C-alpha positions in Angstrom: 154.2 128.1 57.4 152.7 124.7 58.0 151.2 123.8 61.3 151.7 120.0 61.0 153.7 117.8 58.6 152.5 114.3 58.0 154.7 111.7 56.4 153.7 108.2 55.3 156.0 105.6 56.9 154.6 102.6 55.1 152.6 99.7 56.7 149.6 102.1 57.1 151.5 104.3 59.6 152.2 108.0 59.5 154.5 110.3 61.5 152.9 113.7 62.4 155.2 116.5 63.4 154.0 119.7 65.1 156.2 122.2 63.3 156.5 124.8 66.0 157.4 122.4 68.8 158.9 119.5 66.9 156.7 117.1 68.9 156.0 113.9 66.9 153.3 111.2 67.1 152.7 108.1 65.1 149.4 107.0 63.8 148.5 103.4 62.8 145.4 102.1 61.0 143.1 100.4 63.4 143.0 96.6 63.7 139.5 96.5 62.3 140.7 98.4 59.1 143.8 96.5 58.0 146.2 98.0 60.6 147.9 96.7 63.7 146.2 99.2 66.0 149.5 99.9 67.8 149.0 103.6 68.1 146.3 106.2 67.7 144.3 105.9 64.5 143.4 109.2 62.7 139.9 108.8 63.9 141.2 108.2 67.5 143.0 111.6 67.2 139.7 113.3 66.2 138.0 111.8 69.3 140.9 112.8 71.5 141.0 116.3 70.0 137.3 116.8 70.8 137.8 116.1 74.5 141.1 117.8 74.7 139.5 120.9 73.1 136.7 120.9 75.7 139.2 120.7 78.6 141.4 123.3 77.1 138.6 125.8 76.4 137.3 125.3 79.9 140.8 125.9 81.3 141.0 129.2 79.3 137.5 130.2 80.6 138.5 129.5 84.2 141.7 131.4 83.9 139.9 134.4 82.4 137.2 134.3 85.2 139.5 133.4 88.1 137.8 130.1 88.7 139.9 127.4 90.3 140.3 124.5 87.8 142.5 121.7 89.3 141.1 118.5 87.9 139.3 117.0 85.0 139.3 113.7 83.1 137.5 112.8 79.9 136.7 109.3 78.6 135.7 108.8 75.0 133.9 106.0 73.3 134.3 106.2 69.5 131.7 104.4 67.4 132.3 103.8 63.7 130.1 102.9 60.8 131.1 101.3 57.6 129.1 102.7 54.7 130.8 105.1 54.4 133.5 104.4 56.9 133.3 107.3 59.4 132.9 108.1 63.0 129.1 107.8 63.6 129.2 109.0 67.2 131.3 110.0 70.2 130.3 109.3 73.8 132.2 111.6 76.0 132.1 111.5 79.8 133.8 114.4 81.5 134.5 114.3 85.2 135.0 117.7 86.8 134.1 116.5 90.3 137.5 117.4 91.8 136.8 121.1 91.4 133.8 121.4 93.8 132.1 124.0 91.6 128.8 125.5 92.6 125.8 124.9 90.3 125.9 128.4 88.7 129.6 127.8 87.7 128.8 124.3 86.5 126.2 125.7 84.0 128.8 128.2 82.7 131.3 125.4 82.3 128.9 123.3 80.3 128.1 126.2 78.0 131.8 126.9 77.5 132.6 123.2 76.8 129.9 123.0 74.2 131.4 126.0 72.3 134.9 124.5 71.8 136.3 125.0 68.2 136.5 121.2 67.5 132.8 120.8 68.4 132.0 123.6 66.0 134.1 121.9 63.3 132.9 118.3 63.2 130.3 117.1 60.7 126.8 117.7 61.8 125.9 114.1 61.1 128.2 112.9 63.9 126.2 112.3 67.0 127.9 113.6 70.2 126.7 112.4 73.6 128.4 114.3 76.4 127.8 113.7 80.1 129.3 115.8 82.8 130.0 114.8 86.4 130.4 117.5 89.0 
């Protein structure tokens, strides 16, 4: 069974449907690549997936180790290059400061964050700069 179904809507847009839940999202080509930039671009989704994966894997780790995890926010800057057109780097800033973790837990959180499945799946040529605030 498919995980996601993607349909081309025309005008450089797609509709992505998560099969199990039925949740849909629309992508649009970015304004700097012939689109209107009115929704996530496919590369925006990759950037968002990277940070969402980190927060999710940290949440799983905290649940499994009975660590209180109440608050986190990630901001991502996506940098593109043109030859070939691809994501050249992501700058990810993650703020965990609302959790008041001690230093020994912070180190475990960083180690966990850096092992997320998306991090292990992206091209090695994509530079990732991650900063953590505790």
